[in-house]
ZADO-376968 format. One record per atom (N, C-alpha, C): residue number from 1; residue in one letter; atom name; x, y, z. Coordinates in steps of 0.02 Angstrom, whole numbers. Layout:
N
+-----+------+------+--------+--------+--------+
:  nr : rest : atom :     px :     py :     pz :
+-----+------+------+--------+--------+--------+
: NUM :    a :   CA :      X :      Y :      Z :
...
+-----+------+------+--------+--------+--------+
//
This chain:
113
+-----+------+------+--------+--------+--------+
:  nr : rest : atom :     px :     py :     pz :
+-----+------+------+--------+--------+--------+
:   1 :    m :    N :  -1101 :   5619 :  10274 :
:   1 :    m :   CA :  -1077 :   5613 :  10206 :
:   1 :    m :    C :  -1017 :   5659 :  10197 :
:   2 :    e :    N :   -965 :   5630 :  10170 :
:   2 :    e :   CA :   -903 :   5667 :  10159 :
:   2 :    e :    C :   -904 :   5699 :  10089 :
:   3 :    n :    N :   -882 :   5761 :  10085 :
:   3 :    n :   CA :   -876 :   5794 :  10020 :
:   3 :    n :    C :   -809 :   5776 :   9989 :
:   4 :    l :    N :   -812 :   5733 :   9938 :
:   4 :    l :   CA :   -751 :   5711 :   9905 :
:   4 :    l :    C :   -737 :   5754 :   9844 :
:   5 :    r :    N :   -674 :   5764 :   9831 :
:   5 :    r :   CA :   -653 :   5801 :   9772 :
:   5 :    r :    C :   -650 :   5754 :   9712 :
:   6 :    g :    N :   -642 :   5782 :   9654 :
:   6 :    g :   CA :   -641 :   5743 :   9592 :
:   6 :    g :    C :   -589 :   5688 :   9591 :
:   7 :    k :    N :   -528 :   5704 :   9612 :
:   7 :    k :   CA :   -474 :   5655 :   9612 :
:   7 :    k :    C :   -488 :   5598 :   9662 :
:   8 :    q :    N :   -519 :   5615 :   9717 :
:   8 :    q :   CA :   -535 :   5565 :   9767 :
:   8 :    q :    C :   -588 :   5517 :   9740 :
:   9 :    k :    N :   -640 :   5544 :   9709 :
:   9 :    k :   CA :   -692 :   5503 :   9679 :
:   9 :    k :    C :   -664 :   5460 :   9623 :
:  10 :    h :    N :   -621 :   5490 :   9583 :
:  10 :    h :   CA :   -589 :   5453 :   9528 :
:  10 :    h :    C :   -550 :   5393 :   9554 :
:  11 :    y :    N :   -513 :   5403 :   9607 :
:  11 :    y :   CA :   -475 :   5348 :   9638 :
:  11 :    y :    C :   -522 :   5294 :   9663 :
:  12 :    l :    N :   -575 :   5312 :   9699 :
:  12 :    l :   CA :   -621 :   5264 :   9727 :
:  12 :    l :    C :   -659 :   5226 :   9672 :
:  13 :    r :    N :   -678 :   5262 :   9619 :
:  13 :    r :   CA :   -712 :   5228 :   9563 :
:  13 :    r :    C :   -667 :   5176 :   9532 :
:  14 :    g :    N :   -603 :   5193 :   9524 :
:  14 :    g :   CA :   -555 :   5146 :   9496 :
:  14 :    g :    C :   -546 :   5085 :   9541 :
:  15 :    e :    N :   -543 :   5095 :   9606 :
:  15 :    e :   CA :   -535 :   5040 :   9653 :
:  15 :    e :    C :   -598 :   4995 :   9654 :
:  16 :    a :    N :   -656 :   5024 :   9644 :
:  16 :    a :   CA :   -719 :   4986 :   9646 :
:  16 :    a :    C :   -734 :   4951 :   9580 :
:  17 :    h :    N :   -699 :   4969 :   9528 :
:  17 :    h :   CA :   -714 :   4943 :   9461 :
:  17 :    h :    C :   -718 :   4867 :   9460 :
:  18 :    h :    N :   -672 :   4833 :   9491 :
:  18 :    h :   CA :   -669 :   4760 :   9488 :
:  18 :    h :    C :   -714 :   4725 :   9539 :
:  19 :    m :    N :   -743 :   4763 :   9584 :
:  19 :    m :   CA :   -785 :   4734 :   9637 :
:  19 :    m :    C :   -852 :   4711 :   9611 :
:  20 :    r :    N :   -879 :   4661 :   9645 :
:  20 :    r :   CA :   -948 :   4639 :   9633 :
:  20 :    r :    C :   -991 :   4669 :   9689 :
:  21 :    p :    N :  -1056 :   4681 :   9673 :
:  21 :    p :   CA :  -1100 :   4707 :   9726 :
:  21 :    p :    C :  -1103 :   4661 :   9786 :
:  22 :    l :    N :  -1097 :   4689 :   9845 :
:  22 :    l :   CA :  -1096 :   4651 :   9907 :
:  22 :    l :    C :  -1165 :   4652 :   9940 :
:  23 :    f :    N :  -1204 :   4704 :   9927 :
:  23 :    f :   CA :  -1271 :   4711 :   9955 :
:  23 :    f :    C :  -1320 :   4721 :   9898 :
:  24 :    a :    N :  -1383 :   4706 :   9912 :
:  24 :    a :   CA :  -1436 :   4716 :   9863 :
:  24 :    a :    C :  -1496 :   4747 :   9898 :
:  25 :    v :    N :  -1532 :   4788 :   9860 :
:  25 :    v :   CA :  -1595 :   4816 :   9883 :
:  25 :    v :    C :  -1649 :   4779 :   9845 :
:  26 :    g :    N :  -1692 :   4744 :   9882 :
:  26 :    g :   CA :  -1745 :   4705 :   9851 :
:  26 :    g :    C :  -1814 :   4733 :   9863 :
:  27 :    k :    N :  -1863 :   4688 :   9864 :
:  27 :    k :   CA :  -1933 :   4709 :   9871 :
:  27 :    k :    C :  -1948 :   4739 :   9939 :
:  28 :    n :    N :  -1906 :   4724 :   9989 :
:  28 :    n :   CA :  -1917 :   4752 :  10056 :
:  28 :    n :    C :  -1893 :   4824 :  10060 :
:  29 :    g :    N :  -1857 :   4847 :  10009 :
:  29 :    g :   CA :  -1835 :   4916 :  10007 :
:  29 :    g :    C :  -1781 :   4932 :  10058 :
:  30 :    l :    N :  -1780 :   4995 :  10078 :
:  30 :    l :   CA :  -1729 :   5020 :  10124 :
:  30 :    l :    C :  -1757 :   5021 :  10195 :
:  31 :    t :    N :  -1734 :   4974 :  10235 :
:  31 :    t :   CA :  -1754 :   4974 :  10305 :
:  31 :    t :    C :  -1697 :   5001 :  10348 :
:  32 :    d :    N :  -1713 :   5021 :  10408 :
:  32 :    d :   CA :  -1660 :   5045 :  10454 :
:  32 :    d :    C :  -1611 :   4990 :  10469 :
:  33 :    e :    N :  -1635 :   4928 :  10473 :
:  33 :    e :   CA :  -1591 :   4871 :  10486 :
:  33 :    e :    C :  -1542 :   4861 :  10428 :
:  34 :    w :    N :  -1568 :   4868 :  10367 :
:  34 :    w :   CA :  -1525 :   4861 :  10307 :
:  34 :    w :    C :  -1471 :   4915 :  10307 :
:  35 :    l :    N :  -1490 :   4977 :  10323 :
:  35 :    l :   CA :  -1442 :   5031 :  10326 :
:  35 :    l :    C :  -1390 :   5020 :  10381 :
:  36 :    t :    N :  -1410 :   4992 :  10437 :
:  36 :    t :   CA :  -1364 :   4976 :  10491 :
:  36 :    t :    C :  -1313 :   4924 :  10469 :
:  37 :    q :    N :  -1338 :   4872 :  10434 :
:  37 :    q :   CA :  -1293 :   4819 :  10409 :
:  37 :    q :    C :  -1245 :   4847 :  10357 :
:  38 :    l :    N :  -1270 :   4891 :  10315 :
:  38 :    l :   CA :  -1229 :   4923 :  10264 :
:  38 :    l :    C :  -1173 :   4964 :  10295 :
:  39 :    t :    N :  -1191 :   5004 :  10346 :
:  39 :    t :   CA :  -1141 :   5045 :  10380 :
:  39 :    t :    C :  -1089 :   5001 :  10414 :
:  40 :    g :    N :  -1111 :   4946 :  10445 :
:  40 :    g :   CA :  -1064 :   4900 :  10477 :
:  40 :    g :    C :  -1015 :   4869 :  10428 :
:  41 :    a :    N :  -1041 :   4850 :  10370 :
:  41 :    a :   CA :   -997 :   4820 :  10318 :
:  41 :    a :    C :   -948 :   4871 :  10292 :
:  42 :    l :    N :   -970 :   4932 :  10283 :
:  42 :    l :   CA :   -926 :   4985 :  10259 :
:  42 :    l :    C :   -873 :   5004 :  10310 :
:  43 :    d :    N :   -889 :   4997 :  10374 :
:  43 :    d :   CA :   -841 :   5013 :  10426 :
:  43 :    d :    C :   -782 :   4964 :  10424 :
:  44 :    k :    N :   -793 :   4905 :  10397 :
:  44 :    k :   CA :   -738 :   4856 :  10389 :
:  44 :    k :    C :   -704 :   4861 :  10321 :
:  45 :    r :    N :   -743 :   4877 :  10269 :
:  45 :    r :   CA :   -717 :   4874 :  10200 :
:  45 :    r :    C :   -703 :   4943 :  10169 :
:  46 :    e :    N :   -739 :   4993 :  10191 :
:  46 :    e :   CA :   -734 :   5062 :  10167 :
:  46 :    e :    C :   -765 :   5075 :  10098 :
:  47 :    l :    N :   -764 :   5026 :  10055 :
:  47 :    l :   CA :   -787 :   5036 :   9986 :
:  47 :    l :    C :   -825 :   4974 :   9964 :
:  48 :    i :    N :   -888 :   4981 :   9944 :
:  48 :    i :   CA :   -927 :   4924 :   9919 :
:  48 :    i :    C :   -974 :   4947 :   9864 :
:  49 :    k :    N :  -1001 :   4898 :   9829 :
:  49 :    k :   CA :  -1052 :   4910 :   9779 :
:  49 :    k :    C :  -1118 :   4882 :   9805 :
:  50 :    v :    N :  -1173 :   4915 :   9787 :
:  50 :    v :   CA :  -1240 :   4893 :   9805 :
:  50 :    v :    C :  -1280 :   4888 :   9741 :
:  51 :    n :    N :  -1316 :   4833 :   9733 :
:  51 :    n :   CA :  -1357 :   4821 :   9674 :
:  51 :    n :    C :  -1430 :   4832 :   9692 :
:  52 :    i :    N :  -1467 :   4867 :   9651 :
:  52 :    i :   CA :  -1539 :   4876 :   9661 :
:  52 :    i :    C :  -1573 :   4826 :   9615 :
:  53 :    l :    N :  -1606 :   4777 :   9646 :
:  53 :    l :   CA :  -1637 :   4723 :   9608 :
:  53 :    l :    C :  -1696 :   4748 :   9567 :
:  54 :    q :    N :  -1713 :   4710 :   9515 :
:  54 :    q :   CA :  -1769 :   4729 :   9471 :
:  54 :    q :    C :  -1836 :   4732 :   9509 :
:  55 :    n :    N :  -1843 :   4689 :   9561 :
:  55 :    n :   CA :  -1907 :   4688 :   9597 :
:  55 :    n :    C :  -1910 :   4739 :   9654 :
:  56 :    a :    N :  -1861 :   4782 :   9659 :
:  56 :    a :   CA :  -1859 :   4833 :   9712 :
:  56 :    a :    C :  -1914 :   4885 :   9700 :
:  57 :    d :    N :  -1944 :   4908 :   9754 :
:  57 :    d :   CA :  -1996 :   4959 :   9750 :
:  57 :    d :    C :  -1968 :   5030 :   9752 :
:  58 :    v :    N :  -1902 :   5037 :   9747 :
:  58 :    v :   CA :  -1870 :   5102 :   9750 :
:  58 :    v :    C :  -1826 :   5112 :   9689 :
:  59 :    t :    N :  -1815 :   5175 :   9672 :
:  59 :    t :   CA :  -1772 :   5191 :   9615 :
:  59 :    t :    C :  -1700 :   5202 :   9640 :
:  60 :    t :    N :  -1655 :   5204 :   9593 :
:  60 :    t :   CA :  -1585 :   5217 :   9609 :
:  60 :    t :    C :  -1578 :   5285 :   9645 :
:  61 :    a :    N :  -1613 :   5335 :   9621 :
:  61 :    a :   CA :  -1610 :   5402 :   9651 :
:  61 :    a :    C :  -1637 :   5401 :   9723 :
:  62 :    e :    N :  -1689 :   5362 :   9735 :
:  62 :    e :   CA :  -1718 :   5358 :   9802 :
:  62 :    e :    C :  -1669 :   5323 :   9850 :
:  63 :    v :    N :  -1636 :   5271 :   9826 :
:  63 :    v :   CA :  -1587 :   5235 :   9867 :
:  63 :    v :    C :  -1529 :   5281 :   9884 :
:  64 :    k :    N :  -1505 :   5317 :   9834 :
:  64 :    k :   CA :  -1449 :   5363 :   9844 :
:  64 :    k :    C :  -1468 :   5416 :   9896 :
:  65 :    a :    N :  -1526 :   5446 :   9888 :
:  65 :    a :   CA :  -1549 :   5499 :   9933 :
:  65 :    a :    C :  -1556 :   5472 :  10004 :
:  66 :    a :    N :  -1585 :   5413 :  10012 :
:  66 :    a :   CA :  -1596 :   5385 :  10078 :
:  66 :    a :    C :  -1529 :   5370 :  10113 :
:  67 :    i :    N :  -1483 :   5342 :  10076 :
:  67 :    i :   CA :  -1417 :   5326 :  10105 :
:  67 :    i :    C :  -1381 :   5389 :  10127 :
:  68 :    e :    N :  -1382 :   5440 :  10085 :
:  68 :    e :   CA :  -1346 :   5502 :  10100 :
:  68 :    e :    C :  -1381 :   5542 :  10156 :
:  69 :    q :    N :  -1447 :   5537 :  10162 :
:  69 :    q :   CA :  -1482 :   5575 :  10213 :
:  69 :    q :    C :  -1481 :   5541 :  10281 :
:  70 :    k :    N :  -1483 :   5474 :  10282 :
:  70 :    k :   CA :  -1489 :   5438 :  10345 :
:  70 :    k :    C :  -1424 :   5411 :  10373 :
:  71 :    t :    N :  -1370 :   5415 :  10334 :
:  71 :    t :   CA :  -1305 :   5388 :  10356 :
:  71 :    t :    C :  -1249 :   5437 :  10339 :
:  72 :    a :    N :  -1189 :   5420 :  10360 :
:  72 :    a :   CA :  -1130 :   5460 :  10343 :
:  72 :    a :    C :  -1096 :   5434 :  10280 :
:  73 :    i :    N :  -1128 :   5387 :  10246 :
:  73 :    i :   CA :  -1100 :   5356 :  10186 :
:  73 :    i :    C :  -1102 :   5405 :  10127 :
:  74 :    t :    N :  -1050 :   5403 :  10087 :
:  74 :    t :   CA :  -1046 :   5443 :  10026 :
:  74 :    t :    C :  -1059 :   5399 :   9966 :
:  75 :    v :    N :  -1105 :   5419 :   9923 :
:  75 :    v :   CA :  -1116 :   5384 :   9860 :
:  75 :    v :    C :  -1066 :   5412 :   9810 :
:  76 :    v :    N :  -1017 :   5372 :   9792 :
:  76 :    v :   CA :   -963 :   5394 :   9748 :
:  76 :    v :    C :   -986 :   5394 :   9675 :
:  77 :    q :    N :  -1027 :   5345 :   9657 :
:  77 :    q :   CA :  -1047 :   5338 :   9587 :
:  77 :    q :    C :  -1110 :   5296 :   9582 :
:  78 :    t :    N :  -1152 :   5311 :   9532 :
:  78 :    t :   CA :  -1207 :   5267 :   9515 :
:  78 :    t :    C :  -1198 :   5247 :   9442 :
:  79 :    i :    N :  -1205 :   5182 :   9431 :
:  79 :    i :   CA :  -1201 :   5155 :   9363 :
:  79 :    i :    C :  -1262 :   5111 :   9353 :
:  80 :    g :    N :  -1312 :   5137 :   9317 :
:  80 :    g :   CA :  -1374 :   5100 :   9309 :
:  80 :    g :    C :  -1406 :   5087 :   9377 :
:  81 :    r :    N :  -1410 :   5023 :   9396 :
:  81 :    r :   CA :  -1441 :   5004 :   9460 :
:  81 :    r :    C :  -1389 :   4984 :   9512 :
:  82 :    v :    N :  -1328 :   5007 :   9502 :
:  82 :    v :   CA :  -1273 :   4992 :   9548 :
:  82 :    v :    C :  -1246 :   5057 :   9577 :
:  83 :    l :    N :  -1236 :   5057 :   9643 :
:  83 :    l :   CA :  -1207 :   5115 :   9677 :
:  83 :    l :    C :  -1140 :   5095 :   9707 :
:  84 :    v :    N :  -1092 :   5140 :   9702 :
:  84 :    v :   CA :  -1027 :   5131 :   9735 :
:  84 :    v :    C :  -1028 :   5175 :   9797 :
:  85 :    l :    N :  -1017 :   5144 :   9856 :
:  85 :    l :   CA :  -1023 :   5179 :   9919 :
:  85 :    l :    C :   -956 :   5180 :   9956 :
:  86 :    y :    N :   -944 :   5235 :   9992 :
:  86 :    y :   CA :   -882 :   5244 :  10029 :
:  86 :    y :    C :   -896 :   5271 :  10098 :
:  87 :    l :    N :   -862 :   5243 :  10148 :
:  87 :    l :   CA :   -865 :   5268 :  10216 :
:  87 :    l :    C :   -798 :   5252 :  10249 :
:  88 :    p :    N :   -761 :   5302 :  10271 :
:  88 :    p :   CA :   -697 :   5288 :  10304 :
:  88 :    p :    C :   -706 :   5244 :  10365 :
:  89 :    a :    N :   -663 :   5195 :  10373 :
:  89 :    a :   CA :   -667 :   5149 :  10430 :
:  89 :    a :    C :   -649 :   5186 :  10495 :
:  90 :    s :    N :   -680 :   5164 :  10549 :
:  90 :    s :   CA :   -666 :   5195 :  10614 :
:  90 :    s :    C :   -604 :   5165 :  10647 :
:  91 :    h :    N :   -585 :   5104 :  10628 :
:  91 :    h :   CA :   -527 :   5072 :  10656 :
:  91 :    h :    C :   -468 :   5075 :  10608 :
:  92 :    e :    N :   -411 :   5093 :  10634 :
:  92 :    e :   CA :   -352 :   5103 :  10593 :
:  92 :    e :    C :   -333 :   5043 :  10550 :
:  93 :    e :    N :   -342 :   4982 :  10578 :
:  93 :    e :   CA :   -322 :   4922 :  10541 :
:  93 :    e :    C :   -367 :   4909 :  10480 :
:  94 :    d :    N :   -425 :   4941 :  10477 :
:  94 :    d :   CA :   -470 :   4933 :  10420 :
:  94 :    d :    C :   -465 :   4990 :  10370 :
:  95 :    q :    N :   -422 :   5039 :  10384 :
:  95 :    q :   CA :   -417 :   5098 :  10341 :
:  95 :    q :    C :   -368 :   5084 :  10283 :
:  96 :    h :    N :   -397 :   5063 :  10227 :
:  96 :    h :   CA :   -356 :   5050 :  10168 :
:  96 :    h :    C :   -365 :   5106 :  10117 :
:  97 :    y :    N :   -428 :   5115 :  10098 :
:  97 :    y :   CA :   -443 :   5166 :  10048 :
:  97 :    y :    C :   -440 :   5237 :  10077 :
:  98 :    s :    N :   -461 :   5246 :  10139 :
:  98 :    s :   CA :   -464 :   5313 :  10168 :
:  98 :    s :    C :   -394 :   5344 :  10175 :
:  99 :    l :    N :   -344 :   5303 :  10185 :
:  99 :    l :   CA :   -275 :   5329 :  10189 :
:  99 :    l :    C :   -254 :   5357 :  10121 :
: 100 :    e :    N :   -273 :   5323 :  10068 :
: 100 :    e :   CA :   -258 :   5347 :  10000 :
: 100 :    e :    C :   -299 :   5409 :   9983 :
: 101 :    v :    N :   -363 :   5408 :  10002 :
: 101 :    v :   CA :   -406 :   5466 :   9989 :
: 101 :    v :    C :   -380 :   5528 :  10024 :
: 102 :    a :    N :   -355 :   5519 :  10084 :
: 102 :    a :   CA :   -328 :   5575 :  10124 :
: 102 :    a :    C :   -268 :   5607 :  10090 :
: 103 :    k :    N :   -231 :   5569 :  10051 :
: 103 :    k :   CA :   -172 :   5597 :  10016 :
: 103 :    k :    C :   -192 :   5650 :   9966 :
: 104 :    f :    N :   -254 :   5648 :   9941 :
: 104 :    f :   CA :   -276 :   5696 :   9892 :
: 104 :    f :    C :   -300 :   5761 :   9924 :
: 105 :    i :    N :   -308 :   5761 :   9990 :
: 105 :    i :   CA :   -331 :   5821 :  10025 :
: 105 :    i :    C :   -272 :   5867 :  10038 :
: 106 :    g :    N :   -283 :   5929 :  10027 :
: 106 :    g :   CA :   -232 :   5978 :  10043 :
: 106 :    g :    C :   -181 :   5988 :   9988 :
: 107 :    g :    N :   -174 :   5938 :   9945 :
: 107 :    g :   CA :   -128 :   5945 :   9889 :
: 107 :    g :    C :    -56 :   5957 :   9910 :
: 108 :    m :    N :    -32 :   6019 :   9901 :
: 108 :    m :   CA :     38 :   6035 :   9913 :
: 108 :    m :    C :     45 :   6076 :   9977 :
: 109 :    t :    N :     34 :   6043 :  10034 :
: 109 :    t :   CA :     41 :   6080 :  10097 :
: 109 :    t :    C :    114 :   6083 :  10118 :
: 110 :    g :    N :    154 :   6036 :  10094 :
: 110 :    g :   CA :    224 :   6035 :  10112 :
: 110 :    g :    C :    238 :   6000 :  10178 :
: 111 :    a :    N :    185 :   5978 :  10212 :
: 111 :    a :   CA :    193 :   5946 :  10277 :
: 111 :    a :    C :    222 :   5876 :  10271 :
: 112 :    d :    N :    195 :   5836 :  10226 :
: 112 :    d :   CA :    218 :   5767 :  10217 :
: 112 :    d :    C :    245 :   5758 :  10147 :
: 113 :    g :    N :    290 :   5710 :  10141 :
: 113 :    g :   CA :    321 :   5700 :  10075 :
: 113 :    g :    C :    297 :   5644 :  10039 :
+-----+------+------+--------+--------+--------+
//
């Protein structure tokens, strides 16, 4: 899990605003296979929303805790039963959001313009 600063989270929340949930947590709850699929999807997209269905046997807080404890994924925001998740892509061609997030790190180092 990456520790994001306020401006980084603000940027990611804004980018996720128009997105629809790509994954859902249902009655089967959080399985290792589901977490593996989630990580794989994030490695390509970097930013997604997850919906916790009404029939799920887990709460939003439990889903958030499980994701943050068992994976490197960062929960950027929770809105009701929807979570916004972020994980920097491992391949350069998939790094869209992480390049922007990185711009907020260091602030005024003077190294890049």
